[in-house]
PyMOL Python script that loads the backbone (N, CA, C, O; Angstrom):
from pymol import cmd

cmd.read_pdbstr("""\
ATOM      1  N   LYS A   1     122.033 119.267  62.294  1.00  0.00           N
ATOM      2  CA  LYS A   1     120.458 120.158  60.826  1.00  0.00           C
ATOM      3  C   LYS A   1     119.801 119.302  60.038  1.00  0.00           C
ATOM      4  O   LYS A   1     119.741 118.072  60.056  1.00  0.00           O
ATOM      5  N   HIS A   2     119.186 120.323  59.157  1.00  0.00           N
ATOM      6  CA  HIS A   2     118.589 119.814  58.397  1.00  0.00           C
ATOM      7  C   HIS A   2     118.834 120.795  57.408  1.00  0.00           C
ATOM      8  O   HIS A   2     118.828 122.001  57.656  1.00  0.00           O
ATOM      9  N   SER A   3     119.099 120.198  56.044  1.00  0.00           N
ATOM     10  CA  SER A   3     118.952 121.379  54.937  1.00  0.00           C
ATOM     11  C   SER A   3     118.166 120.357  53.838  1.00  0.00           C
ATOM     12  O   SER A   3     118.122 119.127  53.835  1.00  0.00           O
ATOM     13  N   GLU A   4     117.549 121.357  52.885  1.00  0.00           N
ATOM     14  CA  GLU A   4     117.205 120.404  52.102  1.00  0.00           C
ATOM     15  C   GLU A   4     117.606 120.755  50.754  1.00  0.00           C
ATOM     16  O   GLU A   4     116.782 120.808  49.842  1.00  0.00           O
ATOM     17  N   LYS A   5     118.869 121.002  50.588  1.00  0.00           N
ATOM     18  CA  LYS A   5     119.465 120.405  49.948  1.00  0.00           C
ATOM     19  C   LYS A   5     120.289 119.030  49.882  1.00  0.00           C
ATOM     20  O   LYS A   5     120.429 118.285  48.912  1.00  0.00           O
ATOM     21  N   PHE A   6     120.881 118.880  51.398  1.00  0.00           N
ATOM     22  CA  PHE A   6     121.929 118.434  51.847  1.00  0.00           C
ATOM     23  C   PHE A   6     121.223 116.834  52.228  1.00  0.00           C
ATOM     24  O   PHE A   6     121.628 115.683  52.073  1.00  0.00           O
ATOM     25  N   GLY A   7     119.571 117.630  52.980  1.00  0.00           N
ATOM     26  CA  GLY A   7     119.386 116.510  53.932  1.00  0.00           C
ATOM     27  C   GLY A   7     119.918 116.774  55.169  1.00  0.00           C
ATOM     28  O   GLY A   7     120.711 117.714  55.235  1.00  0.00           O
ATOM     29  N   ARG A   8     119.598 116.007  56.405  1.00  0.00           N
ATOM     30  CA  ARG A   8     120.465 115.979  57.572  1.00  0.00           C
ATOM     31  C   ARG A   8     121.637 115.401  57.737  1.00  0.00           C
ATOM     32  O   ARG A   8     122.012 114.346  57.224  1.00  0.00           O
ATOM     33  N   TYR A   9     122.531 116.472  58.846  1.00  0.00           N
ATOM     34  CA  TYR A   9     123.663 116.068  58.616  1.00  0.00           C
ATOM     35  C   TYR A   9     124.413 116.836  60.057  1.00  0.00           C
ATOM     36  O   TYR A   9     123.732 117.641  60.693  1.00  0.00           O
ATOM     37  N   ILE A  10     125.131 116.677  60.279  1.00  0.00           N
ATOM     38  CA  ILE A  10     125.873 116.775  62.061  1.00  0.00           C
ATOM     39  C   ILE A  10     126.717 117.976  62.137  1.00  0.00           C
ATOM     40  O   ILE A  10     127.487 118.113  61.186  1.00  0.00           O
ATOM     41  N   VAL A  11     126.754 119.008  63.185  1.00  0.00           N
ATOM     42  CA  VAL A  11     127.469 120.176  63.197  1.00  0.00           C
ATOM     43  C   VAL A  11     128.279 120.175  64.641  1.00  0.00           C
ATOM     44  O   VAL A  11     127.839 119.753  65.710  1.00  0.00           O
ATOM     45  N   TRP A  12     129.227 120.600  64.458  1.00  0.00           N
ATOM     46  CA  TRP A  12     130.036 121.188  65.721  1.00  0.00           C
ATOM     47  C   TRP A  12     128.743 122.370  66.626  1.00  0.00           C
ATOM     48  O   TRP A  12     127.871 123.145  66.236  1.00  0.00           O
ATOM     49  N   PRO A  13     129.218 121.972  67.835  1.00  0.00           N
ATOM     50  CA  PRO A  13     128.655 122.139  68.863  1.00  0.00           C
ATOM     51  C   PRO A  13     128.757 124.165  68.327  1.00  0.00           C
ATOM     52  O   PRO A  13     129.378 124.381  67.286  1.00  0.00           O
ATOM     53  N   GLU A  14     128.075 125.568  69.171  1.00  0.00           N
ATOM     54  CA  GLU A  14     129.648 126.463  69.289  1.00  0.00           C
ATOM     55  C   GLU A  14     130.231 127.010  70.073  1.00  0.00           C
ATOM     56  O   GLU A  14     130.764 128.114  69.962  1.00  0.00           O
ATOM     57  N   SER A  15     130.201 125.927  71.476  1.00  0.00           N
ATOM     58  CA  SER A  15     130.715 126.786  72.387  1.00  0.00           C
ATOM     59  C   SER A  15     132.226 125.443  71.731  1.00  0.00           C
ATOM     60  O   SER A  15     133.207 125.735  72.415  1.00  0.00           O
ATOM     61  N   ILE A  16     132.499 124.599  71.039  1.00  0.00           N
ATOM     62  CA  ILE A  16     133.409 124.344  70.907  1.00  0.00           C
ATOM     63  C   ILE A  16     134.480 124.690  69.584  1.00  0.00           C
ATOM     64  O   ILE A  16     135.627 124.261  69.456  1.00  0.00           O
ATOM     65  N   ILE A  17     133.727 125.606  68.648  1.00  0.00           N
ATOM     66  CA  ILE A  17     133.843 126.202  67.533  1.00  0.00           C
ATOM     67  C   ILE A  17     134.647 127.528  68.143  1.00  0.00           C
ATOM     68  O   ILE A  17     135.770 127.786  67.710  1.00  0.00           O
ATOM     69  N   ALA A  18     134.002 128.393  69.209  1.00  0.00           N
ATOM     70  CA  ALA A  18     134.632 129.154  70.123  1.00  0.00           C
ATOM     71  C   ALA A  18     135.520 129.221  70.638  1.00  0.00           C
ATOM     72  O   ALA A  18     136.278 130.186  70.735  1.00  0.00           O
ATOM     73  N   GLU A  19     135.652 127.491  71.371  1.00  0.00           N
ATOM     74  CA  GLU A  19     136.913 127.313  71.997  1.00  0.00           C
ATOM     75  C   GLU A  19     138.271 127.058  71.106  1.00  0.00           C
ATOM     76  O   GLU A  19     139.307 127.393  71.680  1.00  0.00           O
ATOM     77  N   LEU A  20     138.415 126.508  69.772  1.00  0.00           N
ATOM     78  CA  LEU A  20     139.042 126.549  68.746  1.00  0.00           C
ATOM     79  C   LEU A  20     139.356 127.606  68.104  1.00  0.00           C
ATOM     80  O   LEU A  20     140.483 127.610  67.609  1.00  0.00           O
ATOM     81  N   ASP A  21     138.451 128.864  67.898  1.00  0.00           N
ATOM     82  CA  ASP A  21     138.931 130.068  67.747  1.00  0.00           C
ATOM     83  C   ASP A  21     139.735 130.582  68.654  1.00  0.00           C
ATOM     84  O   ASP A  21     140.831 130.802  68.139  1.00  0.00           O
ATOM     85  N   ASP A  22     139.674 131.063  70.480  1.00  0.00           N
ATOM     86  CA  ASP A  22     140.321 131.024  70.990  1.00  0.00           C
ATOM     87  C   ASP A  22     142.336 130.904  70.822  1.00  0.00           C
ATOM     88  O   ASP A  22     143.355 131.594  70.795  1.00  0.00           O
ATOM     89  N   SER A  23     141.617 128.888  70.720  1.00  0.00           N
ATOM     90  CA  SER A  23     143.476 128.168  70.992  1.00  0.00           C
ATOM     91  C   SER A  23     144.797 129.137  69.346  1.00  0.00           C
ATOM     92  O   SER A  23     145.942 129.566  69.197  1.00  0.00           O
ATOM     93  N   ARG A  24     143.578 128.964  68.621  1.00  0.00           N
ATOM     94  CA  ARG A  24     144.263 129.156  67.471  1.00  0.00           C
ATOM     95  C   ARG A  24     144.963 130.628  67.823  1.00  0.00           C
ATOM     96  O   ARG A  24     146.168 130.714  67.584  1.00  0.00           O
ATOM     97  N   GLU A  25     144.237 131.868  68.414  1.00  0.00           N
ATOM     98  CA  GLU A  25     144.786 133.100  68.299  1.00  0.00           C
ATOM     99  C   GLU A  25     145.663 132.731  68.733  1.00  0.00           C
ATOM    100  O   GLU A  25     146.554 132.404  67.950  1.00  0.00           O
ATOM    101  N   ASP A  26     145.947 132.549  70.470  1.00  0.00           N
ATOM    102  CA  ASP A  26     147.722 132.075  70.631  1.00  0.00           C
ATOM    103  C   ASP A  26     148.612 131.559  70.692  1.00  0.00           C
ATOM    104  O   ASP A  26     149.593 131.533  71.436  1.00  0.00           O
ATOM    105  N   ILE A  27     148.056 130.783  69.286  1.00  0.00           N
ATOM    106  CA  ILE A  27     149.781 130.148  68.624  1.00  0.00           C
ATOM    107  C   ILE A  27     150.786 130.546  68.288  1.00  0.00           C
ATOM    108  O   ILE A  27     151.861 129.975  68.107  1.00  0.00           O
ATOM    109  N   GLY A  28     150.467 131.623  68.181  1.00  0.00           N
ATOM    110  CA  GLY A  28     151.321 132.810  67.250  1.00  0.00           C
ATOM    111  C   GLY A  28     152.210 133.285  67.801  1.00  0.00           C
ATOM    112  O   GLY A  28     153.397 133.550  67.615  1.00  0.00           O
ATOM    113  N   HIS A  29     150.967 133.416  69.017  1.00  0.00           N
ATOM    114  CA  HIS A  29     152.226 135.310  69.826  1.00  0.00           C
ATOM    115  C   HIS A  29     153.239 134.011  70.269  1.00  0.00           C
ATOM    116  O   HIS A  29     154.395 134.263  69.930  1.00  0.00           O
ATOM    117  N   ASN A  30     153.147 133.107  70.726  1.00  0.00           N
ATOM    118  CA  ASN A  30     154.197 132.206  71.903  1.00  0.00           C
ATOM    119  C   ASN A  30     155.025 131.587  70.578  1.00  0.00           C
ATOM    120  O   ASN A  30     156.203 131.385  70.873  1.00  0.00           O
ATOM    121  N   LEU A  31     154.762 131.306  69.470  1.00  0.00           N
ATOM    122  CA  LEU A  31     156.233 131.054  69.103  1.00  0.00           C
ATOM    123  C   LEU A  31     157.352 131.273  68.288  1.00  0.00           C
ATOM    124  O   LEU A  31     157.312 131.979  67.281  1.00  0.00           O
ATOM    125  N   LEU A  32     159.171 130.210  69.025  1.00  0.00           N
ATOM    126  CA  LEU A  32     159.641 131.641  68.732  1.00  0.00           C
ATOM    127  C   LEU A  32     159.774 131.097  67.424  1.00  0.00           C
ATOM    128  O   LEU A  32     160.109 129.914  67.479  1.00  0.00           O
ATOM    129  N   THR A  33     159.583 131.689  65.851  1.00  0.00           N
ATOM    130  CA  THR A  33     160.292 131.336  64.439  1.00  0.00           C
ATOM    131  C   THR A  33     161.286 132.614  63.661  1.00  0.00           C
ATOM    132  O   THR A  33     161.953 133.544  64.114  1.00  0.00           O
ATOM    133  N   ALA A  34     161.052 132.222  62.573  1.00  0.00           N
ATOM    134  CA  ALA A  34     162.202 133.067  61.680  1.00  0.00           C
ATOM    135  C   ALA A  34     161.888 134.463  61.427  1.00  0.00           C
ATOM    136  O   ALA A  34     162.523 135.509  61.289  1.00  0.00           O
ATOM    137  N   THR A  35     160.337 133.991  61.413  1.00  0.00           N
ATOM    138  CA  THR A  35     159.433 135.135  60.684  1.00  0.00           C
ATOM    139  C   THR A  35     159.579 135.672  61.729  1.00  0.00           C
ATOM    140  O   THR A  35     160.611 136.341  61.771  1.00  0.00           O
ATOM    141  N   ASN A  36     158.701 135.680  63.052  1.00  0.00           N
ATOM    142  CA  ASN A  36     158.584 136.653  64.002  1.00  0.00           C
ATOM    143  C   ASN A  36     160.400 136.914  65.034  1.00  0.00           C
ATOM    144  O   ASN A  36     160.245 137.511  66.099  1.00  0.00           O
ATOM    145  N   ILE A  37     161.268 136.671  64.841  1.00  0.00           N
ATOM    146  CA  ILE A  37     162.605 136.949  65.030  1.00  0.00           C
ATOM    147  C   ILE A  37     163.069 138.233  63.634  1.00  0.00           C
ATOM    148  O   ILE A  37     163.510 139.341  63.938  1.00  0.00           O
ATOM    149  N   GLY A  38     162.898 137.874  62.422  1.00  0.00           N
ATOM    150  CA  GLY A  38     163.277 138.672  61.453  1.00  0.00           C
ATOM    151  C   GLY A  38     162.175 140.227  61.471  1.00  0.00           C
ATOM    152  O   GLY A  38     162.445 141.185  60.746  1.00  0.00           O
ATOM    153  N   LYS A  39     160.805 140.221  62.535  1.00  0.00           N
ATOM    154  CA  LYS A  39     160.272 141.250  61.588  1.00  0.00           C
ATOM    155  C   LYS A  39     160.619 142.055  63.120  1.00  0.00           C
ATOM    156  O   LYS A  39     160.451 143.270  63.215  1.00  0.00           O
ATOM    157  N   ASN A  40     161.125 141.211  64.300  1.00  0.00           N
ATOM    158  CA  ASN A  40     161.452 142.434  65.030  1.00  0.00           C
ATOM    159  C   ASN A  40     162.696 143.027  64.489  1.00  0.00           C
ATOM    160  O   ASN A  40     162.691 144.187  64.075  1.00  0.00           O
ATOM    161  N   PHE A  41     164.127 142.040  64.465  1.00  0.00           N
ATOM    162  CA  PHE A  41     165.478 142.734  63.429  1.00  0.00           C
ATOM    163  C   PHE A  41     164.880 143.717  62.658  1.00  0.00           C
ATOM    164  O   PHE A  41     165.551 144.739  62.807  1.00  0.00           O
ATOM    165  N   GLU A  42     163.935 143.918  61.894  1.00  0.00           N
ATOM    166  CA  GLU A  42     163.472 143.917  60.413  1.00  0.00           C
ATOM    167  C   GLU A  42     164.385 143.245  58.797  1.00  0.00           C
ATOM    168  O   GLU A  42     164.685 143.695  57.691  1.00  0.00           O
ATOM    169  N   ILE A  43     164.557 141.752  59.667  1.00  0.00           N
ATOM    170  CA  ILE A  43     165.394 140.570  58.586  1.00  0.00           C
ATOM    171  C   ILE A  43     164.779 140.043  58.222  1.00  0.00           C
ATOM    172  O   ILE A  43     163.993 139.612  59.066  1.00  0.00           O
ATOM    173  N   PRO A  44     164.505 139.570  56.773  1.00  0.00           N
ATOM    174  CA  PRO A  44     163.985 138.603  56.087  1.00  0.00           C
ATOM    175  C   PRO A  44     164.016 137.431  56.701  1.00  0.00           C
ATOM    176  O   PRO A  44     165.160 137.207  57.097  1.00  0.00           O
ATOM    177  N   ALA A  45     162.917 136.175  57.082  1.00  0.00           N
ATOM    178  CA  ALA A  45     163.272 135.096  57.546  1.00  0.00           C
ATOM    179  C   ALA A  45     164.084 133.948  57.090  1.00  0.00           C
ATOM    180  O   ALA A  45     164.440 132.944  57.708  1.00  0.00           O
ATOM    181  N   ASN A  46     164.313 134.341  55.790  1.00  0.00           N
ATOM    182  CA  ASN A  46     165.020 133.400  55.672  1.00  0.00           C
ATOM    183  C   ASN A  46     166.930 133.696  55.775  1.00  0.00           C
ATOM    184  O   ASN A  46     167.746 132.803  55.546  1.00  0.00           O
ATOM    185  N   ARG A  47     167.233 134.864  56.092  1.00  0.00           N
ATOM    186  CA  ARG A  47     168.195 135.562  56.088  1.00  0.00           C
ATOM    187  C   ARG A  47     168.438 135.041  57.850  1.00  0.00           C
ATOM    188  O   ARG A  47     169.495 134.525  58.215  1.00  0.00           O
ATOM    189  N   ILE A  48     167.310 135.280  58.752  1.00  0.00           N
ATOM    190  CA  ILE A  48     167.738 134.422  59.738  1.00  0.00           C
ATOM    191  C   ILE A  48     167.709 133.167  59.932  1.00  0.00           C
ATOM    192  O   ILE A  48     168.513 132.751  60.767  1.00  0.00           O
ATOM    193  N   ASN A  49     166.882 132.241  59.309  1.00  0.00           N
ATOM    194  CA  ASN A  49     166.829 131.166  59.294  1.00  0.00           C
ATOM    195  C   ASN A  49     168.600 130.673  58.693  1.00  0.00           C
ATOM    196  O   ASN A  49     169.122 129.720  59.272  1.00  0.00           O
ATOM    197  N   SER A  50     169.324 131.324  57.647  1.00  0.00           N
ATOM    198  CA  SER A  50     170.363 131.142  57.152  1.00  0.00           C
ATOM    199  C   SER A  50     172.091 131.691  58.493  1.00  0.00           C
ATOM    200  O   SER A  50     173.284 131.395  58.413  1.00  0.00           O
ATOM    201  N   ILE A  51     171.504 132.326  59.259  1.00  0.00           N
ATOM    202  CA  ILE A  51     172.170 132.879  60.323  1.00  0.00           C
ATOM    203  C   ILE A  51     172.386 131.976  61.746  1.00  0.00           C
ATOM    204  O   ILE A  51     173.416 131.854  62.409  1.00  0.00           O
ATOM    205  N   LEU A  52     170.864 131.309  62.004  1.00  0.00           N
ATOM    206  CA  LEU A  52     170.837 130.331  62.600  1.00  0.00           C
ATOM    207  C   LEU A  52     171.457 129.019  62.146  1.00  0.00           C
ATOM    208  O   LEU A  52     172.124 128.196  62.773  1.00  0.00           O
ATOM    209  N   SER A  53     171.273 129.035  61.570  1.00  0.00           N
ATOM    210  CA  SER A  53     172.347 127.948  60.732  1.00  0.00           C
ATOM    211  C   SER A  53     173.711 127.533  60.460  1.00  0.00           C
ATOM    212  O   SER A  53     174.396 126.522  60.306  1.00  0.00           O
ATOM    213  N   GLU A  54     173.806 129.378  60.481  1.00  0.00           N
ATOM    214  CA  GLU A  54     175.763 129.275  60.415  1.00  0.00           C
ATOM    215  C   GLU A  54     175.917 129.090  61.866  1.00  0.00           C
ATOM    216  O   GLU A  54     176.744 128.229  62.167  1.00  0.00           O
ATOM    217  N   LEU A  55     175.185 129.824  63.066  1.00  0.00           N
ATOM    218  CA  LEU A  55     175.218 129.421  64.261  1.00  0.00           C
ATOM    219  C   LEU A  55     175.872 127.925  64.640  1.00  0.00           C
ATOM    220  O   LEU A  55     176.876 127.662  65.301  1.00  0.00           O
ATOM    221  N   GLY A  56     174.857 126.999  63.927  1.00  0.00           N
ATOM    222  CA  GLY A  56     174.983 125.531  64.373  1.00  0.00           C
ATOM    223  C   GLY A  56     173.696 125.519  64.706  1.00  0.00           C
ATOM    224  O   GLY A  56     173.258 124.418  64.371  1.00  0.00           O
ATOM    225  N   TRP A  57     172.559 126.402  65.366  1.00  0.00           N
ATOM    226  CA  TRP A  57     171.251 126.649  66.115  1.00  0.00           C
ATOM    227  C   TRP A  57     170.099 125.689  65.475  1.00  0.00           C
ATOM    228  O   TRP A  57     169.308 125.118  66.226  1.00  0.00           O
ATOM    229  N   ILE A  58     170.048 125.572  64.397  1.00  0.00           N
ATOM    230  CA  ILE A  58     169.305 124.609  63.124  1.00  0.00           C
ATOM    231  C   ILE A  58     170.512 124.131  62.226  1.00  0.00           C
ATOM    232  O   ILE A  58     171.667 124.508  62.030  1.00  0.00           O
ATOM    233  N   LYS A  59     169.645 123.066  61.751  1.00  0.00           N
ATOM    234  CA  LYS A  59     170.051 122.489  60.279  1.00  0.00           C
ATOM    235  C   LYS A  59     169.294 122.802  58.993  1.00  0.00           C
ATOM    236  O   LYS A  59     168.088 122.777  58.748  1.00  0.00           O
ATOM    237  N   LYS A  60     170.367 123.109  58.231  1.00  0.00           N
ATOM    238  CA  LYS A  60     169.246 123.889  57.140  1.00  0.00           C
ATOM    239  C   LYS A  60     168.974 122.919  55.847  1.00  0.00           C
ATOM    240  O   LYS A  60     169.738 123.002  54.885  1.00  0.00           O
ATOM    241  N   VAL A  61     167.966 122.075  55.836  1.00  0.00           N
ATOM    242  CA  VAL A  61     167.522 120.979  54.858  1.00  0.00           C
ATOM    243  C   VAL A  61     167.494 122.111  53.685  1.00  0.00           C
ATOM    244  O   VAL A  61     167.242 123.316  53.709  1.00  0.00           O
ATOM    245  N   LEU A  62     167.976 120.926  52.327  1.00  0.00           N
ATOM    246  CA  LEU A  62     167.695 121.705  51.236  1.00  0.00           C
ATOM    247  C   LEU A  62     166.768 122.027  50.367  1.00  0.00           C
ATOM    248  O   LEU A  62     166.484 122.956  49.611  1.00  0.00           O
ATOM    249  N   SER A  63     166.229 120.612  50.808  1.00  0.00           N
ATOM    250  CA  SER A  63     164.751 119.964  49.847  1.00  0.00           C
ATOM    251  C   SER A  63     164.629 119.189  50.856  1.00  0.00           C
ATOM    252  O   SER A  63     165.455 118.644  51.587  1.00  0.00           O
ATOM    253  N   GLN A  64     162.529 119.201  50.787  1.00  0.00           N
ATOM    254  CA  GLN A  64     162.529 117.837  51.626  1.00  0.00           C
ATOM    255  C   GLN A  64     161.491 117.054  50.609  1.00  0.00           C
ATOM    256  O   GLN A  64     160.862 116.140  51.143  1.00  0.00           O
ATOM    257  N   LYS A  65     161.307 117.228  49.603  1.00  0.00           N
ATOM    258  CA  LYS A  65     160.368 116.720  49.000  1.00  0.00           C
ATOM    259  C   LYS A  65     161.761 116.635  47.522  1.00  0.00           C
ATOM    260  O   LYS A  65     162.785 117.303  47.666  1.00  0.00           O
ATOM    261  N   GLY A  66     161.567 115.765  46.244  1.00  0.00           N
ATOM    262  CA  GLY A  66     162.271 115.695  45.384  1.00  0.00           C
ATOM    263  C   GLY A  66     163.331 114.527  45.450  1.00  0.00           C
ATOM    264  O   GLY A  66     163.336 113.582  46.238  1.00  0.00           O
ATOM    265  N   SER A  67     164.224 114.809  44.445  1.00  0.00           N
ATOM    266  CA  SER A  67     165.941 114.308  44.652  1.00  0.00           C
ATOM    267  C   SER A  67     166.210 114.783  43.342  1.00  0.00           C
ATOM    268  O   SER A  67     165.442 115.161  42.457  1.00  0.00           O
ATOM    269  N   LYS A  68     167.929 114.657  43.402  1.00  0.00           N
ATOM    270  CA  LYS A  68     169.795 115.363  42.667  1.00  0.00           C
ATOM    271  C   LYS A  68     169.138 114.368  41.333  1.00  0.00           C
ATOM    272  O   LYS A  68     168.832 113.222  41.662  1.00  0.00           O
ATOM    273  N   ASN A  69     168.916 114.761  39.867  1.00  0.00           N
ATOM    274  CA  ASN A  69     169.426 113.797  38.876  1.00  0.00           C
ATOM    275  C   ASN A  69     170.364 114.425  38.185  1.00  0.00           C
ATOM    276  O   ASN A  69     170.320 115.632  37.949  1.00  0.00           O
ATOM    277  N   GLU A  70     171.497 113.470  37.720  1.00  0.00           N
ATOM    278  CA  GLU A  70     172.770 114.136  36.678  1.00  0.00           C
ATOM    279  C   GLU A  70     171.746 113.474  35.684  1.00  0.00           C
ATOM    280  O   GLU A  70     171.085 112.440  35.777  1.00  0.00           O
ATOM    281  N   THR A  71     171.862 114.583  34.539  1.00  0.00           N
ATOM    282  CA  THR A  71     171.422 114.362  33.195  1.00  0.00           C
ATOM    283  C   THR A  71     172.283 113.872  32.266  1.00  0.00           C
ATOM    284  O   THR A  71     173.348 114.478  32.139  1.00  0.00           O
ATOM    285  N   PHE A  72     172.082 112.937  31.599  1.00  0.00           N
ATOM    286  CA  PHE A  72     172.427 111.824  30.845  1.00  0.00           C
ATOM    287  C   PHE A  72     173.556 112.543  29.824  1.00  0.00           C
ATOM    288  O   PHE A  72     174.660 112.000  29.840  1.00  0.00           O
ATOM    289  N   ARG A  73     173.390 113.760  28.897  1.00  0.00           N
ATOM    290  CA  ARG A  73     174.266 114.170  28.516  1.00  0.00           C
ATOM    291  C   ARG A  73     175.393 114.972  29.105  1.00  0.00           C
ATOM    292  O   ARG A  73     176.578 114.682  28.939  1.00  0.00           O
ATOM    293  N   SER A  74     174.877 116.186  29.930  1.00  0.00           N
ATOM    294  CA  SER A  74     175.497 117.553  30.055  1.00  0.00           C
ATOM    295  C   SER A  74     175.620 117.018  31.463  1.00  0.00           C
ATOM    296  O   SER A  74     174.891 117.899  31.918  1.00  0.00           O
ATOM    297  N   SER A  75     175.979 116.209  32.682  1.00  0.00           N
ATOM    298  CA  SER A  75     175.892 115.555  34.189  1.00  0.00           C
ATOM    299  C   SER A  75     175.760 117.095  34.344  1.00  0.00           C
ATOM    300  O   SER A  75     176.830 117.621  34.036  1.00  0.00           O
ATOM    301  N   ILE A  76     175.110 117.720  34.600  1.00  0.00           N
ATOM    302  CA  ILE A  76     174.522 118.857  35.285  1.00  0.00           C
ATOM    303  C   ILE A  76     173.399 118.011  36.029  1.00  0.00           C
ATOM    304  O   ILE A  76     172.620 117.091  35.783  1.00  0.00           O
ATOM    305  N   TRP A  77     173.803 118.945  37.203  1.00  0.00           N
ATOM    306  CA  TRP A  77     172.891 118.320  38.980  1.00  0.00           C
ATOM    307  C   TRP A  77     171.526 119.714  38.730  1.00  0.00           C
ATOM    308  O   TRP A  77     170.621 119.847  39.554  1.00  0.00           O
TER     309      TRP A  77
END
""", "prot")
cmd.dss("prot")
cmd.show_as("cartoon", "prot")
cmd.util.cbc("prot")
cmd.orient("prot")
């Protein structure tokens, strides 16, 4: 395609865009997630994760980023 403002540029064919849109719709329906389970039982997803963790079916991660640091004066974590 060509634009007065940006000049010549490449775009995805419409057939590829349609295929990607169709594949995206199926993703959420087939996955077993805490959110999907929670909706079925009317329980929040974080509670579902806690239950699954208590059963030993998943490992609960406290934090994926950051670190715990002890303060110099108060020894508070």
